[in-house]
N, C-alpha and C positions, 0 to 999 in steps of 0.2 A: 314329276319331276324330272321327266326325260330330256327336256329343253334346259335346265338349270346347269350351270358349271359346276365343277366339282367343288370349287373352295366354298361356294354358298351351300351346296347340297350337304356337304359333310362339316358344317360350322358346328361347333361344340353345342349341345342344348344344356349341358349340367356340368357342375364342378369337376365330375369323375371324367369328362372328354376332354379337358384342357390339357394339352402337351407341354411339360418342360417347364412348368411354372407353380412346382409343388409348395415352395413356401409362401408364395401368395395366395394359392387356392388354400392352403391349410389355415392360413391367418384368417382369410375370409369366411371360410366354414365355421371357425370357432366363434366369431363374431355373429355370426347369424345364429348358432345354436344357443349362445350365452345370452343373445337379444342385447349386446354391446354395439349398437348401429351408431356410426358417427354421422355428423351432418354434412361432411365433406370429404370425398377421397381423390386422390391424385393417382393416376395410373400413367407411369412413364416407362419407355422402353423403344427400342427400334420398330420398324413397320414390320407388320405381318406376326407379330408375336402374341396376339390376343388380347389386347386391351379392350378394345370396343366390344367384342365378344364376351370378356369376363364381366364387363360392365353391365351388359344386358342379363347375364346369368345372375350378379349380385342384384339387380333391380328387381328380377322375380322373386329371388330367395328371401329377400327380406320383407316381400308382401305375402309370403307363404306360398307362393306357386311354384309347382316344380313341372318338368318337362312331362308331357303326356306320354303314356306308355306306347312304345313303338316309334316315337316321334325321332325323326333323323335330322331335322333343321331346327332352328330357333324360331324362325318365322312361323312354323306349323303351331307351335305350343305357346305363343306369345300371345296372351289375353291382357294385357294391361290396357291397351288401348290408349287413351289419352293420358294416362297417369305416367307413362314413359314418354318424356319428351327429349328428342335428339336435335342437337343444334350442332352446324358445321360452322366452327368460328372462323374457318378460312373465308366464308363467303357471307358470314353474319358477324362481323367484326366491329361494327360501328357502336357509338354510344347509345344509338336510338334502338338497337336491337336489344342491349342489355337493360335499358328502361322498360322496354316492353316485358322482357324475361321477369324482371322485378315485379311489375304489375300482375302478370300472371301467376307468379309463386304465391299470391295471396290467397287464391281460389284453392279450397279444399279438393282432395283427389275424388274422383268419381266414385269409384268401388273398392280400391286399393287402400292400405294402410298408410302408405307413403307416396308421394309424387315425386317421380325421379327425375333431374334434368341431367341429362349426359350432353357435356359441351366437348366436342371432339376438335383436336388440334387447337387448344385454348391458348397456346403460345402466340397465335397470330392476331388475338385481340388487340385493338389499338390501345394506346396508353389512357387517354379518357375513358374508354370502355371497361377496362381493367380496374381503374380506379373507382368507376360506378359499381362495380360487381362486389367491392370489397366488403361493404358494410352489411350487403345481404349474405354473402359468403360466411361473413363470422357470426351473424346471428340471425339466421334463417327462419322462417316459420317452423313449429314442430312437426309439420307433416311434410317438410320437403328435405330431399337428401340431393347434394350436388356429387356428380362424378365427373372429373375432369380428366382428361386423356391428352398426352403430348408426347411426341419424340424430340422435344428440344425444352426439358425442363429448367435448363440454364437460362433460357429466355425470359422466363417469368418473373415477375417482382418477388422479392422476398416475403413481402405481406400477404401475399396469395400462398406460398409454400407454407407459411407458419400456420395458416388457417386449416391446413388439410391434412389428412393421414396418407403419407406417401407410400407407394408400392411400385418396386423397380421391377419391370419386366425384363428377362434376359434373353439372348438369342436362344433358339433350340438347338441343341446338339445334332450331331450328325445320326448318332444312334436312335436318339428318340425322334428324329425325323422319319428315318427309315422305316422304324415301327410302325409310325402312323401311315406312312405311305403304303406300306405293305399290307396294313388292314383296309385301306381303301382299295388298293387294287383286287385283291381278293374279293371284297364285296361286289365290285363291278365286274369281276370275271376278267382280270386283264393279267395275264402271263407275261411278268417281266423278271429277270434276275436282279438280286440283290446287288450286283456291280452296278447295274443301270441305276438302281434306286439311289446307291451312294453317290454316283455322279449327279444326279438330280438334287439330293439334299446339299452337296457341297456347292453346287451352282446357286441353290438358294440363298446361302450365306447367312443361314440362321432364321429365315423368315418362313414360316409354315405356310402360310398363304402363298406365297411365291413358289415353294416346293410342289404343293397341290396343283397350281397352275401349270407348272412345267410336266406334271404327270400328265396332266389333261391333254397339254399340247402334244406330249409323244403318243398318248393313246390315240388322237384324232389322224396322227400322221401315219403311224405304224398297225394299227389295229389292235385286236385283242393279244396278239402275239408279238412280244417286243424283245428283241435281241439287244446286247451292248453296243454293236455297232450302229444298229438302227436308232437307238438313242442318242448316241454320240451325233450323228448326222440330223436328227430331228432338233437337237439343240445347238446346232452350229459350232460344234466343239471339234478341234482336231484330235486326231488319235493320239492316246496318251504316249505310245510306242515313239513317236516322233519328239514329243517334248522331253521326253526321258533321254532319247539319244543325243539331243542338242545339249542337255544339261551335263550328261556324261562326258561329250566331248569337250565342254568347257572346262570341266573339273581334271579332265586328262590332259589338257594342252593340245588337243588334237584339231588344230584349225582347219584344215582342208575337209574333215568329217563333218565338221559343225556347219561350214559354209556349204557343203552338199544339201545337209538337211534343211537349210533356210532356203536353197534354191527349189528344192521340191515343193516345200510348203508355199512358196510364190507361185509356182507353176499351178497348182491346186487352187489359186485364189482364195485362200484362207486368211481371215482377218488375224493381222499379226497383233492386234491388241488382246485378243482371247488366247493365241499361242504364247505370247509374252506371259500371260497370267499363269498359264499352266506351267511354263518352264521355272518360272520363279517359284510357284508351288513345288516343284520337285526339289528344287535346290534347297528350300527351306526344310523339306522333309530330310536331305542328305544332311545338312547341318544339324538337325536335330537326332538324328541318328548318330552322327558322329560325337555328339556331346552327351549322348547317353538318355536323352529324353525323347526316345522313340515311344514310350508308353503313351505320351500325350496324343498321339496321331490315331485317327480313327481309319484305319487303312485295312484292306483285305487280305487274305494270306498270299495270293500272287503279287499284290502290291508290296507286301511286307519283304516277300522273297526277292523281287527286283530292285527295291531299295537296298537291300544287303548287298546285293551284286554290284551295283554302282558304287556304294560307299567303301567298297573294299579297297584300301591301298591309298586312300584320299585323307589328305590332313584337314583338319579342321580350318585353318588358316585359308586355303586354297577355296573351301565351300564359302567363307566369309566374304572373299573378294569377289567369286564368281555372282553370289547373291547381290551384293552391293551394286555392280556393274549391270546387270541384267534389270534389276528393280529401277534403277536411274535411267534407262533407256527410254527415251520419249517417242512414242509411235502414234501419238494421237494426230500428229499434222497429216499422215499420210498411212493408214492402217493395212496398206496393201505394199509397203515399202519396207526392204528388209535391211536397209541401211543401218538404221540404230541398233538393230540386234547384231548385225554384223560387226560393226565398231565396238560393242560390249564384248563380244567374242574375242575380238583381236586385242582388247584391253587386257581381257583375262590370260590370254597366252602369253602376250608379250610385256604385260607389266603396263604401268603408268609410265608417262614419258618422264624422263629425268631431266631436271631443271638445273644445270650446271651453274652455281655460283661463283662469282669471280674471286679470284685469291686476294688476300688483303695485301695492299701495296705498302712496302715498306720504304719509310720517307728517311732520306739521309739529312744530316745535320745541314747541310749547304741549302736542300730543298726546302727544310723547316725553317731555316734563316729568311729565304726568299719569302716563304708563305707569311711569316710574320711581318715582314716588310710591306707586303702588299694588302695585310688585313686592314689597315685604316682606310685604304681605297674603297672597301666595301662597305662603309659606314654610311649614314644619311650625310646629306651636305652638310648640316650645321656641325655634327660630330667630326666630319671629316676636316674642315678647315680649323678646328679647334686642334685636332690632332696634329695638322700639319704646322701651325704655329708652335705646338708643343715641341715638335721635333726641329724646327729652325732654331727655336731658344736653345734647346740641349746641345745642337750642333756649334752654336757660338759658345757655349761653355767649355767645349772640348779644348784641350790643347793643340796648338798648330804643330802639327806631326812633321812639318817641314823645316821648323825652327828650332823644335823642343829636341832634346838628346834621344836618340833611338833607344826603344826597349831592349834589354838584354835578350838575346836570342833563347827561346825555351827549347827544353828538351824535346826531342822528337818522341820519346817514350811517353809523354803527358797528352799529344794530340788525339790519341783514340779516345782517351778518357773525356777530354773536352768536347769531343764529337758526340760521345755516348751521354754525357750530361745534358748537350744541347737537344738532343733527340728526345731524351726523356722529359724536358720541360716542354717540348712541343707537344708530346702526347698527353701530358698533364691538361695542358692548355685547352687541346682539342675535345678531351672528355668534359672538362669542368665547363666549357663554353656551352654545352648542351644542358647543363643543371642550372648554373648560377652566372650569368653574364657578368654581373658586377664584381663578384668575387674572382672569375677570371680576368677581367680588366685590371684589377688590383695587382695580381699575381704576374700578369703579363708585363706592366709599366714598373713593377719594383722588383722583381726577381731577376738576378743575373746568371744565377747557376742553380743548377739542381743536380744531386749526386746521392748516391746511397753509401751508407756506412754502417758500423756496427750499430749505432743508435737508431737506425731506420734511414727515412728519407730526409735528406737535409737541403732546405731551399736557403740558399744566400741572398740577401737582399742588398742593394746598392746602399751606401753610407747616408745618402740624402732621400731614401725612401723609408724612413720611419713609420710614416703613416700607412704607407702600403703594407708593411710587415705586421702593423698592428692590426689591419684589417684581416690579414690572413691568419694571424693568431686567434682572433676571435671566432674564426670558423676552423679550427683545426679539426673537430670531428667530421666535417663534410670533405677537408682536403684528404683526411685518411682513408674515407670510403673511395674517393677518386682514384688515390694511389694505390690501392689494394686491387682495384678493377683494373689498372694499367700494369703493375708489376705480378699479378696474378699470387700474391700472398699478402697476409695482414703486416702492415708495417706501422712504425711510429714517425710521425712527421715533426719534424724540429725547423723551427725558423730563427736564422740567424742574421745577424748583421754584419756585412763585409767591412774589413779594416779601411782606415783612410789610405793607406798605400795603394789599396785597389782602386780607389777613387780618381777621377780625373785630377789632377794637379792644377792649381792656379797659377803657379810660377811658370813664366813663358807663355801662358795662354793669353790670347788676346781678351781684353776686359770688354763687358758688355756694352751695348751702345748706350752713350752718354756715361759711362763708368758709373752706373747706377748701385751696383753692387758693392763696390768698395767705399762707398760713403758710410762715415759712422753715424750712429744715432738712427739707424734706419729701423723700423719695427720688423718682426718677423713676418708679419703677413705681407707688408710690403716686399720685403726680400722675395718671400715665395710667389707674389704676383710678377716681380720682375724676372725671375728666373725661368718661371712657366711660360708667360705671354708676353714677355717684353714690355711690361708696363713701365712707366716713366712718371715720376712725381710731376705734379700739376704746379708750374711756378708762375707766380702772379707778377706783373708789372710794378 
């Protein structure tokens, strides 16, 4: 076995050697002991967590085979022969492969009790192939047991999931992996400190197979005596001191010190992708320490001491900001360019850029009047022409101010109130236009004044705008919401009709064209059409 890599040499041969999967192992062991064997199993979990290995152990266990005495690898004690069929669904994923499997499943096992079919990466089967497997998977021959393994159970059809007993394999914890690596290192005569084993375990990210492979890599490079620095160099990792120094500089707002660290890392030609990963990991440890969750971390005593030193005097909000900025830094385009990390450090020190919002413009009564006058020009062509005809007709109905008696001069004390009322009406129209354009048009064309009183908000309509006032009265709840938004307080909206004295008087005013409005016997519809659109009755010869 001298030429065998470590992960194959030390592959578990029995349930007792499986690491980090106690619930799965206990359930399968009890099922074998009670002879309650299911016809189909589904093993799910990340890579390197023992799915295939456990499937092989289960295949031997249900057939009454145990690991040979002194056996160190599953291959040495595997005597099932053709009764254990392993299929890689990544390369045998078509419907023809599944049809062949169904035909072979009808044959009884050669020497074992059960014929076991282990289908690895089953989620890569094509749709027709998965459909062809359903019937056999639901009602297989009594001598057949299916074990399906996958890293993506969500990609499987629900009909397949419902036909299997599902077992979820979890990632191996750092402590469990360090214990297994320590046992392998002692058996192989490798002298390596626990700090180096922890670095290997954290780099494996829960995959025991990756952890054993990394131990084999360090062993080949460093020999039988491995130091912490040699293990870091073999794995291509930057020293923890630099990553922690950058994290500390970011948390304390020391921009110059952090930029110096990044410059030194660049000079050593270290991959910033790996360096950023360690910086983010340190910042996460600081955040967990500040929030009282440091007990969830698997750190050595020197690492905990260094973490407490860096966390002293730091607020949790600063750790959150630094962790967010560095985790979002994208170094994939050029892993040897420090600019993304430099920008992240500067953002932490100086804070995100502040975007100044323009101050709201206060609109005067005169500007509001001009805006109301120009509003019809922004309509579509058809509505624009109709509005122009209406304005022309209203102009003809107005009294001739050159011949009519001049209005009495108003008191100067009421001018600010009028301006305020006009501005209030413009604000109401602007807010209402975004919600209901029809209601806004009725208010704009009918209301001549808006004022506040003890009753709330009073909307005064022109005497000849009863239809507009009724339309607004039917929508008082909506008008009340708009008024509350404008006035910043709840108000009651009241619609009133202006007095006849406020309306333009017909005495002294020029009669409409053709003097149509003065003729008796005219219907109300004809009068309204004449007033709005300048219509004249048709007279036959």
